[in-house]
DODRENPA-935287 format. One line per 2 residues: number of its first residue (from 0); their letters; for each residue x, z, y of N, C-alpha, C, CB. Coordinates in nm, 2 decimals, always signed. Each point is the difference from the previous one (the first is absolute). Last residue first. Glycine has a CB too. Layout:
NUM> A> X/Z/Y/X/Z/Y/X/Z/Y/X/Z/Y; ...
END
This chain:
151> TA> -0.89/-2.44/+1.87/-0.11/-0.02/+0.09/-0.08/-0.12/-0.04/+0.13/+0.11/+0.18; +0.16/+0.28/-0.47/+0.00/-0.14/+0.05/-0.12/-0.02/+0.09/+0.12/-0.08/-0.21
149> PV> +0.10/+0.57/+0.16/-0.09/-0.09/-0.06/+0.02/-0.14/+0.06/-0.16/+0.18/-0.04; +0.52/+0.22/-0.02/-0.06/-0.08/+0.11/-0.09/-0.10/-0.07/+0.20/+0.03/+0.16
147> YL> +0.05/+0.47/-0.28/-0.06/-0.12/-0.05/-0.08/-0.07/+0.11/-0.02/+0.11/-0.23; +0.45/+0.26/+0.17/-0.10/-0.05/+0.09/-0.06/-0.13/-0.06/+0.12/+0.10/+0.20
145> SL> +0.13/+0.37/-0.41/-0.01/-0.15/+0.00/-0.11/-0.04/+0.10/+0.09/-0.02/-0.24; +0.23/+0.48/+0.05/-0.10/-0.05/+0.10/+0.01/-0.16/+0.00/+0.02/+0.21/+0.14
143> TD> +0.12/+0.24/-0.50/+0.03/-0.13/+0.07/-0.11/-0.05/+0.08/+0.15/-0.06/-0.19; +0.05/+0.52/-0.05/-0.12/-0.05/+0.07/+0.04/-0.12/+0.08/-0.11/+0.24/+0.01
141> AV> +0.36/-0.01/-0.46/+0.00/-0.05/+0.14/-0.13/-0.05/+0.04/+0.23/-0.07/-0.03; +0.11/+0.31/-0.38/-0.14/+0.00/+0.05/+0.00/-0.04/+0.15/-0.07/+0.18/-0.18
139> CA> +0.43/-0.19/-0.28/-0.03/-0.03/+0.14/-0.15/+0.01/+0.02/+0.20/-0.15/+0.02; +0.00/+0.27/-0.44/+0.12/-0.03/+0.07/-0.02/-0.02/+0.15/+0.09/-0.11/-0.21
137> PK> -0.39/+0.44/-0.13/+0.02/-0.14/+0.04/+0.13/-0.02/+0.07/-0.25/-0.02/+0.02; +0.15/+0.39/-0.42/+0.00/-0.02/+0.15/+0.02/-0.15/+0.03/+0.10/+0.23/+0.03
135> DR> -0.10/-0.10/-0.48/-0.12/+0.06/+0.05/-0.01/-0.03/+0.15/+0.01/+0.18/-0.17; +0.23/-0.50/-0.21/+0.03/+0.10/+0.09/-0.13/+0.06/+0.06/+0.22/-0.10/+0.05
133> GE> -0.17/-0.29/-0.35/+0.04/+0.12/-0.07/+0.03/+0.12/+0.09/+0.09/-0.15/-0.17; -0.09/-0.32/+0.41/-0.05/+0.02/-0.14/+0.06/+0.12/-0.07/-0.03/-0.25/-0.02
131> VE> -0.06/+0.21/+0.54/+0.11/-0.03/-0.09/-0.05/+0.03/-0.14/+0.18/+0.05/+0.18; -0.45/-0.19/+0.31/+0.02/+0.09/-0.12/+0.12/-0.05/-0.07/-0.24/+0.05/-0.02
129> VT> +0.02/-0.10/+0.54/+0.09/-0.06/-0.10/+0.03/+0.10/-0.11/+0.10/-0.15/+0.18; -0.51/+0.08/+0.20/+0.08/+0.10/-0.08/+0.08/-0.08/-0.10/-0.18/+0.18/+0.04
127> MR> -0.13/-0.25/+0.45/+0.07/-0.06/-0.11/+0.09/+0.11/-0.07/+0.00/-0.23/+0.12; -0.44/+0.19/+0.24/+0.10/+0.09/-0.06/+0.06/-0.06/-0.12/-0.12/+0.20/+0.09
125> MK> -0.10/-0.42/+0.37/+0.00/-0.01/-0.14/+0.10/+0.10/-0.05/-0.07/-0.24/-0.01; -0.23/+0.08/+0.46/+0.10/+0.10/-0.04/-0.01/+0.00/-0.15/-0.01/+0.14/+0.22
123> SL> -0.14/-0.52/+0.18/-0.02/+0.07/-0.12/+0.12/+0.10/-0.02/-0.12/-0.19/-0.10; -0.14/-0.12/+0.51/+0.12/+0.08/-0.04/-0.03/+0.08/-0.12/+0.07/+0.01/+0.24
121> YG> -0.27/-0.48/+0.01/-0.04/+0.12/-0.08/+0.13/+0.07/-0.05/-0.22/-0.10/-0.07; +0.18/-0.20/+0.53/-0.04/-0.03/-0.14/-0.03/+0.13/-0.06/+0.15/-0.20/-0.01
119> AP> -0.03/+0.16/+0.48/+0.09/-0.10/-0.06/-0.05/-0.04/-0.14/+0.19/+0.09/+0.13; -0.41/+0.25/+0.13/-0.01/-0.12/+0.07/+0.08/-0.12/-0.06/-0.03/+0.14/+0.21
117> TG> -0.13/+0.23/-0.54/+0.07/+0.01/+0.12/-0.02/-0.13/+0.08/+0.18/+0.16/-0.11; -0.40/+0.14/-0.35/+0.01/-0.12/+0.09/+0.08/+0.04/+0.12/-0.22/-0.08/-0.08
115> KL> +0.29/+0.31/-0.42/-0.08/+0.01/+0.13/+0.02/-0.13/+0.08/+0.02/+0.25/+0.00; +0.07/+0.03/-0.50/-0.01/-0.14/+0.06/-0.08/+0.01/+0.12/+0.03/-0.12/-0.23
113> DV> +0.23/+0.47/-0.17/-0.08/-0.03/+0.12/+0.01/-0.15/+0.03/+0.04/+0.24/+0.09; +0.14/-0.05/-0.50/-0.04/+0.12/+0.07/-0.09/-0.02/+0.11/+0.22/+0.09/-0.06
111> LE> -0.08/-0.33/-0.42/-0.04/-0.04/+0.13/-0.05/+0.12/+0.07/-0.05/-0.24/-0.07; +0.41/+0.21/-0.34/-0.13/+0.05/+0.04/-0.02/-0.04/+0.14/+0.01/+0.20/-0.16
109> AG> +0.34/-0.34/-0.28/-0.04/+0.00/+0.14/-0.14/+0.05/+0.01/+0.14/-0.20/+0.05; +0.34/+0.16/-0.39/-0.14/+0.01/+0.01/-0.04/+0.01/+0.15/-0.02/+0.11/-0.23
107> AR> +0.48/-0.29/-0.09/-0.07/+0.06/+0.12/-0.15/+0.00/-0.02/+0.19/-0.07/+0.15; +0.31/+0.07/-0.46/-0.12/-0.07/+0.03/-0.07/+0.07/+0.12/-0.03/-0.08/-0.24
105> VR> +0.53/+0.06/-0.08/-0.08/+0.05/+0.10/-0.13/-0.09/+0.02/+0.20/+0.10/+0.12; +0.25/+0.03/-0.48/-0.11/-0.09/+0.04/-0.09/+0.07/+0.10/+0.01/-0.11/-0.23
103> AG> +0.55/+0.17/+0.12/-0.14/+0.05/-0.02/-0.10/-0.11/+0.04/+0.08/+0.24/+0.05; +0.40/-0.29/+0.00/-0.05/-0.03/-0.13/-0.14/+0.05/-0.03/+0.24/+0.01/-0.07
101> VP> +0.04/+0.24/+0.44/+0.02/-0.15/-0.03/-0.03/-0.02/-0.15/+0.18/-0.02/+0.18; -0.42/+0.43/+0.07/+0.13/-0.04/-0.07/+0.00/-0.15/-0.02/+0.01/+0.23/-0.11
99> VP> -0.27/+0.05/+0.49/-0.02/-0.10/-0.10/+0.14/-0.04/-0.06/-0.20/-0.09/+0.13; +0.01/+0.57/+0.13/+0.08/-0.12/-0.01/-0.05/-0.09/-0.10/+0.19/+0.13/+0.08
97> SP> -0.51/+0.21/+0.20/+0.08/+0.00/-0.12/+0.08/-0.13/+0.00/-0.16/+0.15/-0.12; -0.14/-0.03/+0.49/+0.00/+0.13/-0.08/+0.10/+0.00/-0.11/-0.23/+0.03/+0.06
95> FR> +0.15/-0.28/+0.41/+0.07/-0.04/-0.12/+0.02/+0.12/-0.09/+0.12/-0.18/+0.12; -0.46/+0.00/+0.33/+0.07/+0.10/-0.07/+0.07/-0.06/-0.13/-0.16/+0.18/+0.09
93> VK> -0.12/-0.32/+0.41/+0.07/-0.04/-0.12/+0.08/+0.12/-0.05/+0.02/-0.24/+0.09; -0.44/+0.07/+0.29/+0.08/+0.11/-0.06/+0.06/-0.05/-0.13/-0.16/+0.17/+0.09
91> DL> -0.04/-0.47/+0.23/-0.04/+0.13/+0.06/+0.09/+0.11/-0.06/-0.23/-0.08/+0.04; +0.32/-0.47/+0.04/-0.02/+0.11/-0.09/-0.04/+0.12/+0.07/+0.17/-0.10/-0.16
89> GY> -0.21/-0.47/+0.26/+0.09/+0.11/+0.00/-0.04/+0.11/-0.10/+0.04/-0.04/+0.24; -0.22/-0.42/-0.15/-0.01/+0.07/+0.13/+0.09/+0.13/+0.00/-0.23/-0.09/+0.02
87> NI> +0.17/-0.42/-0.28/+0.05/+0.13/-0.02/+0.01/+0.07/+0.13/+0.13/-0.07/-0.20; -0.48/-0.33/+0.11/+0.12/+0.04/+0.07/+0.04/+0.14/-0.05/-0.04/-0.15/+0.20
85> GM> -0.29/-0.32/-0.32/+0.02/+0.15/-0.02/+0.14/+0.03/+0.05/-0.16/+0.01/-0.20; -0.21/-0.44/+0.31/+0.13/+0.05/-0.04/-0.02/+0.15/-0.02/+0.13/-0.17/+0.13
83> AL> -0.50/-0.12/-0.08/+0.10/-0.09/+0.06/+0.14/+0.04/-0.04/-0.16/-0.04/+0.19; -0.27/+0.14/-0.51/+0.09/+0.05/+0.10/+0.08/-0.12/+0.07/+0.01/+0.22/-0.12
81> GD> -0.33/-0.19/-0.28/-0.07/-0.02/+0.13/+0.09/+0.05/+0.12/-0.22/+0.03/-0.12; +0.30/+0.19/-0.37/-0.03/-0.13/+0.04/-0.06/+0.00/+0.14/-0.03/-0.08/-0.24
79> VR> +0.36/+0.42/-0.04/-0.12/+0.00/+0.09/-0.01/-0.15/+0.04/+0.02/+0.25/+0.08; +0.23/+0.04/-0.51/-0.01/-0.12/+0.09/-0.13/+0.01/+0.08/+0.14/-0.14/-0.16
77> LL> +0.21/+0.48/-0.19/-0.12/-0.04/+0.07/+0.02/-0.12/+0.08/-0.08/+0.23/+0.01; +0.41/-0.03/-0.32/-0.12/+0.08/-0.02/-0.13/-0.05/+0.07/+0.16/+0.19/-0.01
75> EM> +0.29/-0.39/+0.02/-0.04/+0.00/-0.14/-0.13/+0.08/-0.02/+0.24/-0.01/-0.07; -0.02/-0.01/+0.49/-0.05/-0.13/-0.03/-0.05/-0.01/-0.15/+0.16/-0.09/+0.17
73> MF> +0.04/+0.49/-0.02/-0.13/-0.02/+0.06/-0.06/-0.14/-0.03/+0.07/+0.16/+0.19; +0.37/-0.05/-0.33/-0.10/+0.07/-0.08/-0.14/-0.02/+0.06/+0.17/+0.17/-0.06
71> SP> +0.18/-0.35/+0.30/-0.02/-0.08/-0.13/-0.10/+0.07/-0.09/+0.23/-0.09/+0.02; -0.10/+0.32/+0.38/-0.08/-0.12/+0.03/-0.02/-0.09/-0.13/+0.10/+0.01/+0.23
69> LL> +0.15/+0.41/-0.28/-0.14/+0.01/+0.03/-0.07/-0.13/+0.04/+0.05/+0.23/+0.07; +0.43/-0.13/-0.16/-0.07/-0.06/-0.10/-0.15/-0.01/+0.03/+0.17/+0.07/-0.17
67> SL> +0.16/+0.17/+0.43/+0.00/-0.15/+0.03/-0.08/-0.08/-0.11/+0.22/+0.03/+0.12; -0.15/+0.45/-0.16/-0.09/-0.03/+0.11/-0.01/-0.15/+0.02/+0.06/+0.22/+0.11
65> SL> +0.26/-0.07/-0.41/-0.14/+0.03/-0.05/-0.10/-0.04/+0.10/+0.09/+0.18/-0.15; +0.35/-0.20/+0.30/-0.03/-0.11/-0.10/-0.14/+0.02/-0.06/+0.25/-0.02/-0.05
63> YG> -0.09/+0.36/+0.33/-0.05/-0.11/+0.07/-0.02/-0.13/-0.08/+0.11/+0.10/+0.20; +0.09/+0.29/-0.39/-0.14/+0.02/+0.03/-0.06/-0.11/+0.07/+0.05/+0.24/+0.01
61> HA> +0.35/-0.34/-0.33/-0.02/+0.05/+0.13/-0.15/+0.03/+0.02/+0.20/-0.13/+0.09; -0.01/+0.14/-0.59/-0.03/-0.10/+0.11/-0.01/+0.08/+0.13/-0.13/-0.14/-0.17
59> IT> +0.46/+0.31/-0.22/-0.14/+0.00/+0.04/-0.02/-0.10/+0.11/-0.02/+0.24/-0.07; +0.41/-0.11/-0.36/-0.04/-0.05/+0.13/-0.15/+0.00/+0.02/+0.20/-0.15/+0.00
57> GG> +0.00/+0.52/-0.32/+0.01/-0.15/+0.01/-0.03/-0.04/+0.14/-0.05/-0.03/-0.25; +0.02/+0.48/+0.12/+0.04/-0.05/-0.13/+0.01/-0.15/-0.01/-0.11/+0.19/-0.10
55> FP> +0.01/+0.13/+0.48/-0.11/-0.07/-0.06/+0.03/-0.06/-0.14/-0.08/-0.05/+0.23; +0.40/+0.30/+0.06/-0.12/+0.09/-0.02/-0.12/-0.07/-0.07/+0.08/+0.12/+0.20
53> GK> +0.43/-0.31/-0.29/-0.07/+0.06/+0.11/-0.13/+0.07/-0.03/+0.10/-0.17/+0.14; +0.21/-0.11/-0.41/+0.04/+0.14/+0.00/-0.07/+0.08/+0.11/+0.22/-0.08/-0.09
51> AA> -0.30/-0.39/+0.04/-0.03/+0.06/-0.14/+0.04/+0.14/-0.01/+0.04/-0.22/-0.09; +0.06/-0.03/+0.48/-0.14/+0.05/+0.00/-0.04/+0.05/-0.14/-0.06/-0.17/+0.17
49> AE> +0.49/-0.03/-0.10/-0.01/+0.13/+0.08/-0.14/+0.05/-0.01/+0.18/-0.07/+0.16; -0.11/-0.35/-0.36/+0.08/+0.10/-0.07/-0.01/+0.14/+0.07/+0.15/-0.18/-0.07
47> VD> -0.38/-0.20/+0.26/-0.06/+0.03/-0.13/+0.08/+0.12/-0.06/-0.08/-0.24/-0.03; +0.01/+0.09/+0.54/+0.11/+0.03/-0.09/-0.05/+0.06/-0.13/+0.15/+0.04/+0.21
45> VH> -0.46/-0.17/+0.15/+0.08/-0.11/-0.04/+0.12/+0.02/-0.09/-0.07/-0.09/+0.21; -0.27/+0.42/-0.03/-0.07/-0.12/-0.02/+0.09/-0.11/-0.06/-0.14/+0.06/+0.20
43> IW> +0.30/+0.37/-0.07/-0.11/+0.03/-0.10/-0.08/-0.12/-0.03/-0.01/+0.23/+0.09; +0.37/-0.24/+0.23/+0.04/-0.01/-0.14/-0.11/+0.03/-0.09/+0.22/+0.07/+0.07
41> QH> -0.29/-0.30/+0.41/+0.03/+0.14/-0.05/+0.02/-0.01/-0.15/-0.14/+0.10/+0.19; +0.07/-0.46/+0.17/+0.07/+0.00/-0.13/+0.04/+0.13/-0.05/+0.09/-0.22/+0.07
39> DG> -0.39/-0.05/+0.32/+0.00/+0.13/-0.06/+0.06/-0.01/-0.14/-0.21/+0.07/+0.13; +0.11/-0.44/+0.18/+0.12/+0.07/+0.03/+0.01/+0.14/-0.06/+0.01/-0.14/+0.20
37> TA> -0.36/-0.22/-0.24/-0.02/+0.11/+0.10/+0.13/+0.07/+0.04/-0.22/+0.04/-0.11; +0.20/-0.42/-0.20/-0.09/-0.03/+0.11/-0.01/+0.11/+0.11/-0.13/-0.14/-0.16
35> DA> +0.38/+0.21/-0.25/+0.06/-0.10/+0.09/-0.08/-0.04/+0.12/+0.11/-0.09/-0.21; -0.30/+0.38/-0.11/+0.12/+0.07/+0.07/+0.07/-0.10/+0.09/+0.02/+0.16/-0.20
33> FL> -0.36/-0.33/-0.07/-0.06/+0.08/+0.10/+0.11/+0.07/+0.08/-0.21/+0.03/-0.14; +0.35/-0.26/-0.24/-0.05/-0.10/+0.11/-0.06/+0.08/+0.12/-0.04/-0.18/-0.18
31> GV> +0.16/+0.43/-0.20/+0.12/-0.05/+0.06/-0.04/-0.10/+0.12/+0.12/+0.03/-0.22; -0.47/+0.13/-0.05/+0.06/+0.11/+0.08/+0.12/-0.04/+0.07/-0.09/+0.16/-0.16
29> QE> -0.10/-0.46/-0.15/-0.09/+0.02/+0.12/+0.06/+0.10/+0.09/-0.20/-0.06/-0.14; +0.43/+0.00/-0.26/+0.01/-0.11/+0.09/-0.08/+0.01/+0.12/+0.05/-0.14/-0.20
27> QT> -0.10/+0.45/-0.14/+0.11/+0.03/+0.08/+0.03/-0.11/+0.09/+0.10/+0.14/-0.18; -0.61/-0.08/+0.03/+0.13/-0.03/-0.06/+0.12/+0.04/+0.09/-0.11/-0.19/-0.12
25> VT> -0.44/+0.30/-0.01/+0.09/+0.00/+0.11/+0.14/-0.01/-0.06/-0.15/+0.15/+0.15; -0.35/-0.31/-0.35/+0.13/+0.07/-0.02/+0.08/-0.01/+0.13/-0.01/-0.04/-0.25
23> RW> -0.55/+0.03/+0.18/+0.12/-0.08/+0.02/+0.12/+0.09/-0.01/-0.13/-0.17/+0.14; -0.45/+0.16/-0.26/+0.13/+0.07/+0.01/+0.11/-0.11/+0.02/-0.08/+0.18/-0.15
21> ET> -0.43/-0.26/+0.33/+0.08/+0.00/-0.12/+0.13/+0.07/+0.02/-0.10/-0.22/-0.07; -0.29/+0.38/+0.39/+0.07/-0.13/-0.03/+0.05/+0.01/-0.15/+0.06/-0.03/+0.25
19> RG> -0.51/+0.29/-0.06/+0.14/+0.01/-0.02/+0.06/-0.13/-0.03/-0.02/+0.24/-0.07; -0.46/-0.05/+0.34/+0.06/-0.04/-0.12/+0.15/+0.02/+0.00/-0.18/-0.17/-0.04
17> LH> -0.16/+0.29/+0.38/-0.01/-0.15/-0.02/+0.08/-0.04/-0.13/-0.03/-0.03/+0.25; -0.24/+0.48/-0.04/+0.13/-0.03/-0.06/-0.02/-0.15/-0.04/+0.06/+0.24/-0.08
15> EG> -0.37/-0.03/+0.48/+0.02/-0.04/-0.14/+0.15/-0.01/-0.04/-0.23/-0.11/+0.01; +0.04/+0.21/+0.43/-0.01/+0.11/-0.08/+0.02/-0.03/-0.15/-0.15/+0.10/+0.16
13> VA> -0.01/-0.49/+0.14/+0.07/+0.12/+0.06/-0.03/+0.12/-0.09/-0.02/-0.10/+0.23; -0.17/-0.36/-0.28/+0.09/+0.06/-0.10/+0.08/+0.12/+0.06/+0.01/-0.22/-0.11
11> AK> -0.30/-0.07/+0.37/-0.09/+0.07/-0.10/+0.08/+0.07/-0.10/-0.17/-0.17/+0.03; +0.39/-0.11/+0.28/-0.05/+0.13/+0.07/-0.09/+0.08/-0.10/+0.01/-0.12/+0.22
9> LE> +0.13/-0.32/-0.35/+0.11/+0.10/-0.01/-0.04/+0.13/+0.06/+0.17/-0.18/+0.02; -0.47/-0.17/+0.02/+0.01/+0.05/-0.14/+0.11/+0.10/-0.02/-0.09/-0.23/-0.07
7> QV> +0.06/+0.03/+0.49/-0.12/+0.09/-0.02/+0.00/+0.05/-0.14/-0.13/-0.13/+0.17; +0.46/-0.19/-0.04/+0.03/+0.14/+0.04/-0.12/+0.09/-0.02/+0.17/-0.09/+0.16
5> NA> -0.16/-0.33/-0.48/+0.02/+0.01/+0.14/+0.03/+0.15/+0.03/-0.15/-0.20/+0.05; +0.11/+0.03/-0.49/-0.04/-0.12/+0.06/+0.03/+0.01/+0.15/-0.18/-0.04/-0.17
3> FI> +0.46/+0.29/-0.23/-0.11/+0.03/+0.10/-0.03/-0.13/+0.07/+0.07/+0.24/+0.03; +0.18/-0.08/-0.51/-0.01/-0.10/+0.10/-0.13/+0.03/+0.08/+0.11/-0.17/-0.15
1> RM> +0.27/+0.43/-0.20/-0.13/+0.00/+0.06/+0.00/-0.11/+0.11/-0.03/+0.25/-0.04; +0.33/-0.21/-0.43/+0.00/-0.02/+0.15/-0.15/+0.01/+0.04/+0.21/-0.15/+0.00
END
């Protein structure tokens, strides 16, 4: 984990790759719970028998499940001290270049693309890349936006 004493230290890291998280396994239980939470019960995610005969050879995680892991990955990668709060501000661009087979291990890497001052605080753009162990293509690449509000 990279620890920054304040947003000025974080600003100095613009353009840097901030590291990678530990690997974690995507389970069928996670996929099922995500399907229940979102109402997306498409067979490629939840029907193990049908998916085994399908185009991916088994069930795959929802793309949005991969995306939903980003906040926890981010907390594993970096911490900025001296803040009143950090706020998820949204996303600029998201792509799902390759599926995540259930049972695969994933991890994320992050590059700090930009950090600029705004009247509300400091807006960061972090390019998060979710990798699938043993695969050349990432599962998810997303430009995440966070607003860092310094403590007064």
